[in-house]
C-alpha positions in Angstrom: 119.0 -48.3 8.5 118.9 -45.2 10.6 115.9 -44.8 12.9 115.6 -41.1 12.0 114.6 -42.1 8.4 111.7 -44.3 9.6 109.9 -41.5 11.5 107.0 -39.9 9.7 107.4 -36.2 8.9 105.3 -34.0 11.0 103.4 -31.0 9.7 104.6 -27.6 11.0 102.6 -26.4 13.9 99.9 -23.8 13.0 100.3 -20.4 14.5 99.2 -20.7 18.1 96.4 -18.6 19.4 97.0 -16.6 22.5 94.7 -17.6 25.3 93.3 -16.0 28.4 94.8 -17.6 31.4 93.3 -16.2 34.6 89.8 -16.0 36.0 90.2 -12.2 36.2 90.7 -12.0 32.5 87.5 -14.0 31.9 85.6 -11.8 34.4 86.8 -8.6 32.7 85.6 -9.7 29.3 82.1 -10.3 30.7 81.7 -6.5 30.9 82.1 -6.2 27.1 79.8 -6.9 24.2 78.1 -10.2 23.7 76.6 -12.1 20.8 74.5 -15.2 21.2 74.6 -17.9 18.5 73.0 -21.4 18.5 76.3 -23.1 19.3 78.1 -20.6 21.4 78.1 -17.2 23.1 80.9 -14.8 22.1 81.9 -12.1 24.5 84.5 -9.5 23.6 86.2 -6.5 25.2 88.9 -4.2 23.9 92.2 -4.3 25.8 94.2 -1.3 27.0 95.9 0.2 23.9 99.4 -0.6 25.1 98.8 -4.3 25.2 97.8 -4.9 21.5 99.7 -7.8 20.1 96.9 -9.9 18.6 93.6 -11.2 19.9 93.4 -13.4 22.9 90.8 -16.2 23.4 89.3 -18.0 26.3 87.2 -21.1 25.9 84.7 -22.7 28.3 82.0 -25.3 28.0 80.0 -25.7 31.1 78.9 -29.2 32.0 75.2 -28.1 32.2 75.3 -26.9 28.6 76.1 -30.3 27.2 74.2 -32.3 29.9 72.3 -35.4 29.0 69.7 -37.2 31.1 71.2 -40.3 32.7 69.5 -43.5 33.9 69.4 -42.2 37.5 67.4 -39.1 36.4 70.4 -36.8 36.8 71.7 -34.6 34.1 75.4 -35.0 33.5 77.7 -33.4 31.0 80.4 -36.0 30.1 83.9 -34.7 29.8 84.1 -36.3 26.4 81.2 -34.2 25.1 82.6 -31.0 26.7 86.1 -31.6 25.2 84.6 -32.4 21.8 82.5 -29.1 21.9 85.6 -27.2 23.0 87.7 -28.7 20.1 85.1 -27.8 17.5 84.9 -24.2 18.8 88.7 -23.8 18.9 89.0 -25.0 15.3 86.2 -22.6 14.2 88.0 -19.8 15.9 91.4 -20.8 14.4 89.9 -20.8 10.9 88.1 -17.5 11.2 89.9 -15.2 13.7 92.7 -13.9 11.4 90.5 -12.0 9.0 87.6 -11.3 11.4 88.8 -10.8 15.0 90.0 -7.4 16.2 93.7 -7.4 17.1 93.3 -5.5 20.4 90.4 -7.5 21.8 90.0 -10.3 24.3 87.3 -12.9 23.5 85.6 -15.5 25.6 83.7 -18.3 23.8 81.1 -20.1 25.9 80.0 -23.4 24.3 76.4 -24.5 24.2 74.8 -27.8 23.4 74.5 -27.2 19.7 78.3 -27.0 19.4 78.2 -30.8 19.3 75.7 -31.2 16.5 75.8 -28.0 14.5 77.0 -28.3 10.9 80.6 -27.1 10.8 80.0 -24.7 7.9 77.2 -23.1 9.8 79.4 -22.9 12.9 82.0 -21.0 10.9 79.4 -18.6 9.5 78.1 -18.0 13.0 81.6 -17.3 14.2 82.3 -14.8 11.4 79.1 -13.0 12.2 79.8 -13.0 16.0 83.3 -11.5 15.5 81.7 -8.8 13.3 79.0 -8.0 15.8 81.1 -8.0 18.9 83.8 -5.9 17.2 81.5 -3.1 16.2 81.8 0.1 18.3 79.1 0.6 20.9 76.5 3.2 20.1 76.1 6.1 22.5 72.8 7.4 23.7 73.1 10.3 21.2 73.0 7.8 18.4 69.9 6.2 19.8 68.0 9.3 20.8 69.1 12.2 18.6 67.9 15.6 19.8 65.7 17.3 17.2 
């Protein structure tokens, strides 16, 4: 018997999301629009028009956001909890970004404590709403204060 026949078949890899790599990219996106949801904060900023080849995403989950009180009285965010929150947020983005994210935007998703416990269907709904809100064009002062 050939060993190749015994190996399980693997599913084809889903289309990979392009990610933000450098701190400078994350800092640049901070200057853009922001939407706060119970499980995450979504920040987004349009890229220079020449770079448009799909949205790019950055994920971060600070240890303080998933921190729990320990026996010594210190608050610690375990790596397991941070990684679990990051995986849930990445999956929510993967499922919702194709129809809802702007192609010429960079996004940063900052995880919060509720990312660990929030119902996944609610997390998806929050992500759709956040993509919509962050992708809207900003209103100028003329729109806010029209001259009569």
